[in-house]
C-alpha positions in Angstrom: 204.0 108.0 120.0 202.1 111.5 120.3 199.1 111.7 122.6 197.1 114.8 122.0 195.3 116.1 125.1 191.8 117.2 125.4 190.9 119.6 128.2 189.1 117.7 131.0 185.4 119.0 131.3 185.0 117.9 134.9 187.2 120.5 136.5 187.3 124.2 137.0 189.7 125.0 134.2 187.9 126.9 131.5 191.2 128.5 130.7 192.8 125.6 128.5 194.2 126.5 125.1 194.7 122.6 124.4 194.4 121.7 120.8 191.2 119.6 121.5 189.6 121.9 124.0 185.8 121.8 123.0 184.7 122.2 119.4 183.3 125.9 119.9 183.9 128.6 117.4 186.3 130.7 119.6 187.6 128.3 121.7 191.2 128.5 123.0 193.7 126.8 121.1 197.3 125.3 121.6 199.0 122.3 123.0 198.1 120.7 126.3 195.9 122.6 128.7 196.8 125.9 127.5 197.4 129.3 128.6 194.7 131.9 128.1 190.8 132.1 128.4 189.0 129.7 126.0 185.8 131.1 124.7 183.0 129.3 122.6 179.4 128.9 122.1 179.4 125.4 123.8 181.1 126.6 126.9 177.6 126.8 128.7 176.6 123.2 127.4 179.9 121.9 128.7 179.3 123.2 132.2 175.5 122.0 132.1 176.7 118.6 131.3 179.4 118.5 134.0 177.5 116.3 136.5 176.0 114.2 133.8 178.9 113.2 131.8 181.4 112.8 134.4 179.8 111.3 137.4 182.1 109.2 139.6 181.6 105.5 139.0 178.8 104.3 141.3 179.8 101.9 144.1 178.4 98.9 142.2 179.3 100.1 138.7 183.1 99.0 138.7 184.5 95.5 137.5 186.7 93.3 139.1 190.4 94.0 138.3 189.9 97.8 138.9 191.0 100.1 141.5 187.5 101.4 142.0 186.7 104.6 143.5 190.1 104.8 145.8 191.5 108.4 146.2 194.9 107.0 146.7 196.4 104.0 144.8 199.9 102.4 144.8 202.1 100.7 142.0 204.3 98.0 143.1 206.3 95.5 141.3 207.7 96.3 137.7 210.9 94.5 137.0 212.3 96.9 134.3 215.1 98.3 136.0 214.9 101.9 134.5 211.1 102.5 134.5 210.3 100.6 137.8 212.1 103.3 140.1 210.3 106.1 138.1 206.7 104.6 138.5 206.7 102.8 141.7 204.9 104.7 144.7 201.7 106.2 145.8 199.2 108.3 143.5 196.4 110.6 144.7 193.5 111.4 142.4 194.0 115.0 141.2 191.6 115.5 138.3 189.3 114.1 135.6 190.6 113.5 131.9 188.4 112.1 129.0 185.6 111.2 131.6 187.9 109.2 133.9 189.8 109.9 137.0 193.7 110.9 136.7 196.2 110.2 139.6 199.4 112.2 140.3 202.2 110.7 142.2 202.7 112.3 145.7 206.5 112.2 145.6 208.6 113.0 142.4 210.1 110.3 140.5 213.6 109.7 139.6 215.5 112.7 138.2 212.7 114.9 139.6 210.0 113.9 137.0 206.5 114.2 137.9 204.4 111.0 137.2 200.6 110.7 136.3 198.3 108.0 135.5 195.4 108.9 133.1 193.0 107.7 130.5 193.1 108.7 126.8 190.2 108.0 124.5 190.0 107.1 120.7 190.2 110.5 119.3 193.9 110.0 118.2 193.1 106.3 117.3 192.6 103.1 118.9 196.3 102.5 119.2 196.8 105.8 121.3 193.8 104.8 123.6 193.9 103.3 127.0 195.3 103.8 130.3 198.9 105.6 130.4 201.7 106.5 132.8 203.8 109.4 131.7 205.2 112.9 133.1 202.3 114.7 131.8 198.6 114.2 130.4 198.7 113.7 126.8 202.5 114.2 126.6 205.0 112.8 124.2 206.9 110.8 126.9 205.3 107.7 128.5 206.5 104.8 130.6 203.6 102.4 130.8 200.3 101.5 129.0 197.3 99.5 129.5 195.0 98.9 126.4 191.6 98.5 128.4 189.4 101.2 127.0 186.3 100.2 129.0 187.4 100.1 132.6 186.2 103.2 134.6 189.3 103.2 136.7 193.0 101.9 136.4 193.1 98.4 135.8 195.2 96.6 138.6 197.1 94.1 136.4 198.3 93.4 132.9 200.3 96.8 132.5 203.1 97.1 130.1 206.3 98.9 131.4 208.0 100.1 129.2 204.8 100.8 127.1 206.3 98.9 124.1 207.3 95.7 126.1 205.0 92.7 126.8 202.7 92.8 129.8 204.7 92.7 133.4 203.0 90.1 135.6 204.9 91.6 138.6 203.6 95.2 138.2 200.4 95.6 140.3 198.2 98.7 140.6 196.1 98.7 143.9 194.2 101.2 146.2 196.6 102.6 149.0 196.2 101.5 152.6 195.7 97.8 152.0 192.2 97.7 150.4 191.7 94.8 148.0 191.3 95.4 144.3 188.6 92.9 144.2 186.3 94.9 146.4 185.7 97.3 143.7 182.2 97.0 142.3 180.1 95.8 145.1 178.0 98.0 147.6 179.7 99.3 150.6 180.0 97.0 153.4 179.6 97.9 157.1 183.2 97.4 157.7 184.0 100.2 155.2 182.7 103.6 156.8 185.8 105.4 155.2 184.8 104.5 151.6 181.1 106.0 152.3 182.5 109.0 153.5 184.7 109.7 150.5 181.6 108.9 148.1 179.7 111.6 149.9 182.3 114.1 149.9 183.0 113.6 146.2 179.1 114.1 145.5 179.2 117.2 147.4 182.2 118.4 145.5 180.2 117.8 142.3 177.2 119.6 143.6 179.1 122.7 144.6 180.8 122.7 141.3 177.4 122.6 139.4 176.2 125.4 141.7 179.2 127.5 140.3 178.2 126.9 136.7 174.6 128.0 137.5 175.7 131.1 139.0 178.3 131.9 136.2 175.3 131.5 133.7 173.3 134.0 135.6 176.2 136.4 135.6 176.5 135.9 131.9 172.9 136.8 131.4 173.3 139.9 133.5 176.2 141.1 131.5 174.3 140.5 128.2 171.3 142.8 129.2 173.8 145.5 130.3 175.7 145.2 127.0 172.5 145.7 125.0 171.4 148.8 127.0 174.8 150.3 126.5 174.6 149.7 122.8 171.2 151.3 122.5 172.7 154.4 124.4 175.7 154.5 122.1 173.5 154.3 118.9 171.5 157.3 120.0 174.8 159.3 120.7 176.1 158.4 117.4 172.9 159.7 115.7 172.9 162.9 117.7 176.7 163.4 116.8 176.0 162.7 112.9 173.4 165.5 112.9 175.8 167.9 114.6 178.2 167.2 112.1 176.0 167.6 109.3 174.9 171.1 110.4 178.7 171.8 110.9 179.4 170.9 107.5 176.7 173.2 106.1 178.2 176.2 107.9 181.8 175.4 106.9 180.6 175.2 103.3 179.8 179.0 103.5 182.9 179.7 105.4 184.8 178.4 102.6 183.4 180.9 100.2 185.3 183.8 102.3 188.5 182.3 101.0 187.7 183.2 97.3 186.0 186.6 97.9 186.7 190.0 96.3 185.9 193.6 97.7 182.9 193.7 95.3 181.2 190.4 96.8 182.4 190.6 100.3 179.0 191.9 101.7 177.0 189.3 99.9 179.1 186.3 101.1 179.0 187.6 104.7 175.4 188.1 104.6 174.9 184.6 103.2 177.1 183.1 106.1 175.1 185.1 108.6 171.9 183.6 107.4 173.4 179.9 107.5 174.6 180.5 110.9 171.1 181.6 112.1 169.3 178.5 110.9 172.2 175.8 111.3 174.1 176.9 114.6 171.7 175.5 117.1 171.8 172.1 115.5 175.6 172.0 116.1 175.3 171.2 119.6 178.9 170.2 121.0 180.4 171.7 118.0 179.1 175.3 118.5 181.9 176.6 120.2 184.4 175.5 117.4 182.0 176.5 114.8 181.8 180.0 116.3 185.5 180.1 116.4 186.0 179.3 112.8 183.3 181.6 111.9 184.8 184.6 113.7 188.3 183.8 112.4 187.2 183.6 108.7 185.3 186.8 108.9 188.2 188.7 110.5 190.7 187.0 107.7 188.2 188.0 104.9 187.8 191.6 106.1 191.7 191.8 106.4 192.0 190.3 102.8 189.8 193.1 101.5 191.7 195.7 102.8 194.9 194.3 101.6 193.4 194.3 97.9 192.1 197.7 98.2 195.6 198.9 99.5 197.3 197.0 96.6 195.0 198.6 94.1 195.9 202.1 95.3 199.6 201.2 95.2 199.4 200.0 91.6 197.5 203.4 90.3 200.3 205.3 92.2 202.9 203.3 90.5 201.4 203.5 87.0 201.5 207.4 87.3 205.1 207.4 88.3 206.0 205.1 85.3 204.0 207.4 82.8 206.0 210.4 84.2 209.2 208.7 83.8 208.4 207.6 80.3 207.6 211.0 79.2 210.9 212.3 80.7 212.6 209.5 78.7 210.8 210.6 75.5 211.8 214.2 75.8 215.5 213.2 76.3 215.3 211.0 73.5 214.2 213.6 71.2 217.3 215.9 72.2 219.6 213.1 71.7 218.1 212.3 68.3 218.5 216.0 67.3 222.2 215.8 68.3 222.9 212.8 66.5 221.2 214.1 63.3 223.7 216.9 63.4 226.7 214.4 63.7 225.4 212.1 60.8 224.7 215.2 58.6 228.5 216.1 59.3 229.5 212.5 58.3 227.5 212.5 55.2 229.0 215.5 54.1 232.5 214.4 54.8 231.8 211.1 52.6 230.6 213.4 49.8 233.8 215.5 50.0 236.2 212.4 50.1 234.3 211.2 46.9 235.1 214.4 45.0 238.8 214.1 46.1 239.0 210.7 44.8 237.4 211.9 41.6 239.8 214.6 41.2 242.8 212.4 41.9 241.8 209.8 39.1 241.5 212.8 36.5 245.1 214.1 37.1 247.9 213.6 34.9 251.0 212.6 36.9 254.1 211.7 34.9 256.4 210.6 37.9 256.4 208.3 40.6 257.0 210.9 43.3 254.2 213.2 42.0 251.8 210.1 42.2 252.8 209.2 45.7 252.5 212.9 46.7 249.0 213.1 45.6 247.9 209.8 47.0 249.4 210.6 50.7 247.4 214.0 50.6 244.1 212.3 49.7 244.8 209.7 52.4 245.4 212.5 55.0 241.9 213.9 53.8 240.4 210.3 54.4 241.4 210.3 58.2 239.7 213.6 58.8 236.6 212.6 57.0 236.7 209.2 58.7 236.7 210.8 62.3 233.5 212.6 61.3 231.7 209.2 60.8 233.5 207.8 63.8 232.0 210.6 66.2 228.6 209.9 64.8 228.9 205.9 65.6 230.4 206.6 68.9 227.4 208.7 69.8 225.2 206.0 68.7 227.0 203.5 70.8 227.1 205.6 73.8 223.5 207.1 73.7 221.8 204.6 71.5 220.3 202.6 74.6 218.8 205.8 76.0 217.2 206.8 72.5 215.8 203.2 72.1 214.6 202.9 75.7 212.3 205.8 75.2 208.6 204.8 74.5 207.0 206.0 71.4 204.7 208.9 71.8 200.9 208.0 71.3 199.8 208.7 67.9 196.8 211.0 67.1 194.5 210.6 64.2 194.9 214.2 63.1 198.8 213.8 62.9 198.5 211.7 59.8 198.9 214.6 57.4 202.1 215.8 59.3 204.0 212.3 58.7 206.0 213.7 55.9 207.5 216.4 58.2 208.4 213.9 61.0 212.2 214.0 61.9 214.2 210.8 60.9 214.3 207.9 63.3 217.1 206.5 65.1 217.3 203.6 62.8 217.4 205.8 59.9 220.3 207.9 61.3 222.2 204.7 62.4 221.9 203.3 58.9 222.9 206.8 57.4 226.1 207.1 59.8 227.2 203.4 58.8 226.7 204.2 55.2 229.0 207.2 55.5 231.6 205.2 57.3 231.4 202.4 54.6 231.7 205.0 51.7 234.8 206.7 53.1 236.3 203.3 53.9 235.7 202.1 50.3 236.9 205.1 48.7 240.1 204.7 50.9 240.7 201.1 49.5 240.3 202.5 46.0 243.1 205.0 46.8 245.6 202.1 46.9 244.2 200.8 43.5 244.2 204.1 42.0 247.9 204.6 43.3 248.9 201.3 41.9 247.3 202.3 38.4 248.9 205.8 38.4 252.3 204.3 39.4 252.1 201.9 36.4 251.4 204.7 34.0 254.2 206.7 35.4 256.6 203.5 35.0 255.5 203.1 31.3 256.1 206.9 30.8 259.6 206.3 32.3 260.3 203.3 30.2 259.2 205.1 27.1 261.6 207.8 27.8 264.4 205.4 28.2 263.6 203.5 25.2 263.7 206.7 23.3 267.0 207.5 24.7 268.4 204.0 23.5 267.0 204.5 20.2 268.8 207.7 19.7 272.0 206.1 21.2 272.1 203.6 18.5 270.8 205.9 15.5 274.4 206.6 14.6 273.2 208.4 11.2 270.5 210.3 12.7 268.0 209.3 10.2 265.4 208.6 12.9 265.5 204.8 11.8 267.7 201.8 12.8 269.1 199.9 10.0 270.6 196.2 10.0 273.9 197.4 11.3 272.4 199.4 13.9 270.0 196.8 15.1 273.0 194.2 15.4 274.9 196.8 17.4 271.7 197.4 19.6 271.5 193.4 20.3 275.2 193.4 21.0 275.5 196.2 23.3 272.3 196.1 25.3 271.5 192.2 25.5 275.0 190.7 24.7 273.4 188.8 21.9 274.6 188.5 18.3 271.6 188.4 15.9 271.8 185.8 13.2 271.5 186.9 9.6 268.2 184.8 9.3 266.8 186.5 12.5 267.6 190.1 10.9 266.0 189.1 7.7 262.7 188.1 9.8 262.7 191.2 11.7 263.1 193.5 8.6 260.3 191.5 6.8 257.9 191.7 9.7 258.7 195.2 11.0 260.3 197.1 8.0 258.8 195.9 4.9 259.8 198.0 2.0 261.5 200.5 4.2 265.2 201.4 5.0 265.0 200.7 8.9 263.0 200.4 12.0 261.3 203.8 13.0 261.0 205.0 16.7 257.4 204.1 16.7 258.1 200.5 16.0 261.0 200.5 18.4 259.4 198.4 21.1 258.4 195.9 18.3 262.2 195.6 17.7 263.1 195.0 21.1 260.4 192.2 21.3 261.7 190.6 18.1 265.2 190.8 19.3 264.2 189.1 22.5 262.3 186.4 20.4 265.5 185.7 18.4 267.6 185.5 21.6 265.2 182.9 23.2 265.0 180.7 19.9 268.8 180.8 20.0 268.9 179.6 23.6 266.3 177.1 22.8 268.4 175.3 20.1 271.4 175.4 22.8 269.2 173.8 25.4 267.8 171.4 22.8 271.3 170.2 22.0 272.2 169.9 25.7 268.9 168.0 26.2 269.5 165.5 23.4 273.0 164.9 24.6 271.7 164.2 28.3 269.0 162.0 27.0 271.7 159.9 25.1 273.7 159.9 28.3 270.7 158.7 30.4 269.8 156.0 27.9 273.4 154.6 28.1 273.2 154.6 32.1 269.7 153.2 32.1 270.8 150.3 29.7 273.7 149.6 32.2 271.1 149.6 35.2 268.8 147.4 33.0 271.6 144.9 32.4 271.9 144.4 36.2 268.1 144.1 36.6 268.1 141.5 34.1 270.9 139.5 35.5 269.0 139.7 38.9 265.8 138.6 37.1 267.5 135.6 35.6 268.6 134.4 38.9 265.2 135.0 40.5 263.6 133.2 37.7 266.0 130.2 38.1 265.4 130.1 41.8 261.7 130.3 41.2 261.5 127.3 38.9 263.3 125.2 41.3 261.0 126.4 44.1 257.9 125.7 42.2 259.0 122.2 41.2 260.0 121.7 45.0 256.3 122.8 45.7 254.9 120.5 43.5 257.0 117.5 44.9 256.1 118.4 48.5 252.3 118.9 47.8 251.6 115.3 47.8 253.9 114.4 50.8 251.0 114.1 53.4 249.3 111.6 51.1 252.3 109.8 50.3 253.6 109.5 54.0 250.4 107.3 54.8 251.3 104.8 52.2 255.1 104.7 52.3 257.3 102.6 54.7 259.4 104.5 57.2 262.8 103.8 55.4 261.3 104.9 52.1 259.9 108.2 53.6 263.3 108.8 55.3 265.2 108.5 52.2 262.6 110.5 50.2 263.1 113.2 52.9 266.8 113.3 52.8 266.4 113.9 48.9 263.9 116.7 49.4 266.0 118.3 52.1 269.0 118.7 49.5 266.7 120.0 47.0 265.3 122.7 49.6 269.0 123.6 50.5 269.8 124.1 46.9 266.9 126.1 46.1 267.2 128.2 49.2 271.0 128.8 48.2 269.8 129.9 44.7 267.1 132.3 46.4 269.4 133.6 48.8 272.1 134.7 46.1 269.1 136.3 44.2 267.8 138.1 47.1 271.3 139.4 48.1 271.8 140.6 44.6 268.3 142.4 44.8 269.1 143.8 48.1 272.5 145.3 46.8 270.8 146.9 43.7 270.3 150.4 43.8 273.1 151.2 46.4 275.4 152.6 43.7 274.8 156.3 42.7 272.5 156.8 39.8 271.2 159.7 37.8 268.6 161.6 39.7 265.9 161.1 36.9 266.6 157.3 37.1 266.2 157.1 41.0 262.4 156.7 41.1 262.6 153.8 38.4 265.5 152.1 40.1 263.6 152.4 43.5 260.4 150.7 41.9 262.5 147.9 40.2 264.3 147.1 43.6 261.1 147.1 45.5 259.7 144.5 42.6 262.6 142.3 42.8 262.7 142.4 46.6 259.0 141.3 46.7 259.7 138.4 44.4 262.8 137.3 46.6 260.5 137.4 49.9 257.8 135.4 47.9 260.5 132.7 46.9 261.6 132.8 50.8 257.8 132.1 52.0 257.5 129.3 49.4 260.9 127.7 50.6 259.8 128.1 54.3 256.7 126.3 53.3 258.4 123.5 51.5 260.8 123.2 54.5 258.0 122.8 56.9 256.3 120.1 54.5 259.6 118.2 54.2 260.2 118.4 58.0 256.6 117.2 58.8 257.1 114.3 56.3 260.4 113.4 57.8 258.9 113.7 61.4 256.1 111.3 60.1 258.8 108.8 58.9 260.7 109.2 62.0 257.7 108.3 64.1 256.9 105.4 61.8 260.4 104.4 62.1 260.2 104.4 65.9 257.1 102.3 65.9 258.5 99.8 63.3 261.8 99.6 65.3 259.9 99.1 68.6 257.8 96.4 67.0 260.9 94.7 65.7 262.6 95.1 68.8 259.7 93.5 70.7 259.7 90.6 68.2 263.5 90.0 68.6 263.2 90.3 72.4 260.2 87.9 72.4 262.4 85.3 70.6 265.2 85.8 73.1 262.9 85.5 75.9 261.6 82.2 74.4 265.3 81.2 74.0 265.7 81.7 77.8 262.8 79.9 78.5 263.8 76.7 76.2 267.4 76.7 77.2 266.7 77.3 80.9 269.2 79.9 81.4 269.6 83.2 82.9 269.8 86.5 80.9 273.6 86.7 81.8 274.1 83.2 80.5 272.2 84.0 77.3 274.5 87.1 76.9 277.6 85.0 77.3 276.4 82.5 74.5 275.9 85.4 72.2 279.1 87.3 72.6 281.4 84.2 73.1 284.9 85.5 73.9 283.9 89.3 73.5 282.6 91.6 76.2 279.6 93.4 74.3 277.4 92.5 71.6 277.8 94.1 68.2 275.1 94.5 65.6 276.5 91.8 63.3 276.5 89.5 66.5 273.0 90.4 67.5 271.6 89.7 63.9 273.4 86.4 63.4 272.4 85.1 66.7 268.6 86.1 66.8 268.4 85.3 63.1 269.1 81.7 63.8 266.5 81.5 66.7 263.2 79.8 66.0 259.8 81.7 66.1 258.3 82.5 69.3 255.0 81.3 70.4 252.4 83.6 68.7 254.1 84.5 65.8 252.5 84.1 62.4 253.7 81.6 59.8 254.2 84.4 57.2 256.1 86.7 59.6 259.7 86.9 59.1 262.7 88.9 60.6 265.2 89.8 57.8 268.8 90.7 58.6 267.8 94.2 57.8 264.8 94.1 60.3 267.0 92.7 63.0 269.9 95.5 62.3 267.1 98.0 62.9 265.9 96.2 66.1 269.4 96.3 67.4 268.7 99.9 68.1 266.3 98.9 70.9 269.2 97.3 72.7 271.8 99.8 71.9 270.3 102.4 74.1 273.4 104.5 74.8 274.1 104.7 70.9 277.6 103.2 71.4 277.3 100.4 68.8 278.2 97.9 71.7 275.4 96.4 74.0 276.9 95.8 77.6 275.8 92.7 79.7 274.1 95.2 82.0 271.8 96.5 79.4 271.1 93.1 78.0 270.2 91.6 81.2 268.0 94.7 82.3 266.1 94.4 79.0 265.5 90.6 79.3 264.8 90.4 82.9 261.1 89.9 84.2 260.3 92.2 87.1 257.1 92.0 89.4 256.1 94.4 92.1 254.8 93.3 95.5 251.2 94.7 96.0 250.5 92.7 99.1 252.7 91.3 101.8 253.6 87.7 101.0 256.1 85.1 102.2 259.4 84.2 100.2 259.8 80.4 100.6 262.6 78.1 100.0 260.7 75.5 97.6 257.9 75.5 95.1 255.7 73.5 97.5 254.3 75.5 100.3 253.6 72.5 102.4 257.2 71.4 102.7 258.7 74.8 102.4 260.4 77.1 104.8 259.6 80.7 104.9 262.8 82.5 104.3 261.3 86.2 104.9 258.3 88.1 104.2 258.2 90.5 101.1 256.5 93.8 101.9 254.0 95.6 99.6 256.3 98.0 97.4 259.2 95.9 96.9 260.6 94.7 93.5 261.2 91.1 92.6 263.2 89.9 89.7 261.7 86.7 88.2 264.1 83.8 87.6 261.6 81.1 86.8 257.9 80.5 86.3 255.1 81.4 86.6 254.1 77.7 87.5 251.0 76.1 89.1 251.3 74.6 92.4 247.8 73.2 93.1 245.4 76.2 92.7 248.2 78.6 93.4 250.4 80.4 90.7 254.1 80.7 91.9 257.3 82.3 90.7 261.1 81.8 91.6 262.5 85.2 92.0 265.3 87.4 93.5 264.3 90.3 95.9 265.8 93.2 94.8 266.3 94.7 98.3 268.7 92.0 99.8 269.3 89.5 96.7 267.4 86.7 98.6 266.1 84.1 96.2 263.1 81.8 97.0 259.5 81.1 95.5 256.6 83.6 95.8 252.8 83.2 95.3 251.6 85.4 92.5 247.8 85.0 93.0 246.0 83.0 95.8 243.2 80.5 95.5 240.7 83.0 97.0 241.5 85.6 94.3 244.1 87.6 96.4 246.7 89.2 94.1 250.2 89.6 95.6 252.3 90.2 92.7 251.9 92.4 89.6 254.0 93.1 86.6 256.2 96.1 87.2 258.9 97.0 89.5 261.4 98.4 87.1 259.6 101.8 86.3 260.0 104.8 88.7 258.6 108.3 89.0 260.4 111.6 89.9 259.1 112.9 93.1 261.8 115.4 93.6 263.9 117.3 91.0 267.3 115.6 90.2 269.8 115.4 87.4 270.7 112.6 84.8 274.4 112.5 84.6 276.7 110.2 82.3 278.7 108.9 85.2 278.0 107.1 88.4 280.4 109.3 90.3 279.0 112.8 90.8 281.9 114.5 92.6 284.1 114.9 89.5 287.4 117.0 89.5 287.5 120.5 88.5 288.6 119.7 85.1 285.8 117.5 84.3 283.0 119.9 85.6 282.3 121.7 82.4 282.1 118.5 80.7 279.5 117.0 83.1 277.4 120.0 83.1 277.2 119.9 79.3 276.0 116.3 79.5 273.6 116.5 82.3 269.7 117.0 82.2 267.4 118.1 85.0 264.5 115.5 85.5 261.4 117.2 86.5 258.6 116.0 88.9 256.3 113.3 87.3 258.9 112.2 84.6 259.2 108.2 84.3 262.4 106.4 84.2 263.2 102.6 83.7 265.8 100.9 85.7 268.9 99.7 83.9 271.3 99.1 87.0 269.7 99.0 90.5 270.8 101.7 92.9 274.1 101.3 94.8 275.6 103.7 97.4 278.4 106.1 96.3 281.4 106.1 98.8 282.3 109.4 100.1 279.0 111.1 99.2 276.5 108.8 100.8 274.2 109.1 98.0 272.4 106.0 96.4 272.6 106.1 92.6 270.9 104.2 89.9 271.3 103.8 86.2 268.1 104.4 84.2 266.5 105.2 80.8 264.2 108.3 80.7 261.0 107.1 79.1 260.2 110.5 77.4 263.5 111.0 75.4 265.3 107.8 75.5 268.5 109.2 77.3 270.5 106.9 79.6 272.2 107.9 82.5 272.6 107.9 86.3 270.5 109.6 88.9 270.4 110.1 92.5 267.5 108.1 94.3 268.0 108.5 97.8 270.0 111.6 99.3 272.6 111.3 102.2 270.0 112.5 104.5 267.4 109.9 103.5 265.3 112.1 101.2 263.8 110.1 98.3 263.9 111.5 94.6 262.1 108.5 93.0 259.2 106.1 94.0 258.1 103.0 92.1 255.2 103.2 90.0 
């Protein structure tokens, strides 16, 4: 319970920041009686009502059962052992709260706590009102409560301590010093002088406090008048200050004009500032000193600025004159350099003209020998070097002095100089272009020297050839008739070209060149030479044609042989392709067929298809090997490209076949896997039916699995497939089997696989018993008793949770209990055990023969793990590592191996069906498996 606290108005504490302190606009705020000065418009009213609202109850105003006007009171009784020691004792009135007196315990309570008795009105609700006992007024902690809201002073009886308990009749609040609570409310009697004195002292105290309030009010009035006077003075000072600032602003506006002045308007601006200072300076008042300082500084700065501007103008004029002088000197220097350049360019131009004349002279000469041509050209090239040097001098001058010539400013033009424009010297640009043209002309002509030299050399060479041809003509003109007859032409061809001219060719030559004459004249000698060359080439063409035809014939024969090999390989590829295509057609429908066919039919079909795939693969392999070997033998170079293309084509066909066969293999493998899975499921189902009939036989005959095993095998030691089929086939249907369900001999032969876990063709008694026995796992501790009935039975021992129990009989009902007879695997003890209690408790659950690998171990064929060296390799090849989490099913319970100290158990791995021995407990106690 939280009791909010309102500051009590009857005392001298206007500083409170309690959350309910008055209701004024700016009253102090905060929890409890606060920590600062509370201010508000109702403070004066509260002080005036001090005596009116909070008068002490009159001597006759109290009611019976109150402590009345006692300054000290005492609490006695209170049977509560914790609260009693805290609140019992004497209290003294210390203040007023919510219009009623509050008392403080003179001595601190238990644990050093202060204890107060006070009244709280209904501002926080009726439940929070009444008289309270606690460490602070309005605090969260309270020890006692009285719900009376009408009594002026604390009630004497009916208190609740603690506050939430019923009223304690033993607790009494009474005036200290032995005064009777019943005297409260009547007039003072003669025998009570002390009480009268207390009332008078209290009245005097109230009057003194009222006097203090009046004095405080008068003091506040004086403060108000004083503040109004101060405000008036302050307003007048503010108005005066605003006037001074306005005058100063007018002056500063003119001072700012000095910053943008020029020498031309300086006097005008200064005069305007002086006028403004004369009219506004007196109005500045306290700002006169600063305004005067600003004015003086601004004028001084303005004068300095004007002087700087004038000085700068003077320097600019001097700089302009100096620059004009330099420009004039540069113009004079440029004219001198331009004249010098003109002379150099003129020399270069003359050199280019002279070189052109030399080239013209060279082209007009008649030079008959190569030596004469080379000599003349070398002379012209030597002249070109001298002429080029002239052009180079002009261009080098331009490169060196060009910047000086161009940098000179142009001279100022005059209107009367227009008539003299035609007489002006050439410009720098014109001279530069002329020098470049001269160099280009010389370079062009120099390049023409090479072309002209080549032309002249050809002409000289032709002249030399003609001279030689004339000598040859003269050599073979034996009869000196200035003509070559048929005999002489034949001699010429034989002697010069090692060629015997056929008669038909001679006929053609004479017909084309000689006509009606007797022989070839000297003027037609070159035609004769060409005709002889044509005849010789025609003869060679015929020889080449014969060779070509012979080669083509040989090539055709070679290609025919290669084509035969290609056809052979193609036939093999085609045959393989036919088989593969047929195989693809057969495998395409396998997914659909697999859903409808039985497992045995699927496996038979898969075997047929595997044979077909193997045969097709063999054909394709042979064809691919032939295609791979093709082209390895040496062939004609012209056939290499063709052979390479054919080999690539056949290799691609072989690869396509390989992909198709791979696809068919995958389809057949998937089909076979589907059949294998179906077969496993069918065998599992058939095995379950066979085992169900065997378990039914156990129950009907009331024998153990071992006894039933002996019945099946007779005089033999293991169960063969035939014995299994014969025995189970005679058993009646088990409970739950449908009428139309049958187990044929073929079905039972397939079901035999479930028993033949080690794939030996013979089922041992251990395996047979392990498969037929019924196991349960203890899930809650339970007693193993000697008989079925619990009433007359003796407890043999307690089975602990986690143990395994082999069920030998049952389950059977014993009253409301379900009981089985079994053998504890741990020690072989036999007895009866409760499966489920009559209150729903479960003690046994199916299981106990499945274990999970918790530490990696190995599965071996033999129980003995310490094999001799000769057997190590064999054991390693037959072992498999079992990983964490794998599940195994017990076939023979664990037994300790002598010598190693290991506990070994025979089991079947659930994931792959392998059967073997594993270590369950190491020789140091480490466990490798745990029961699921």
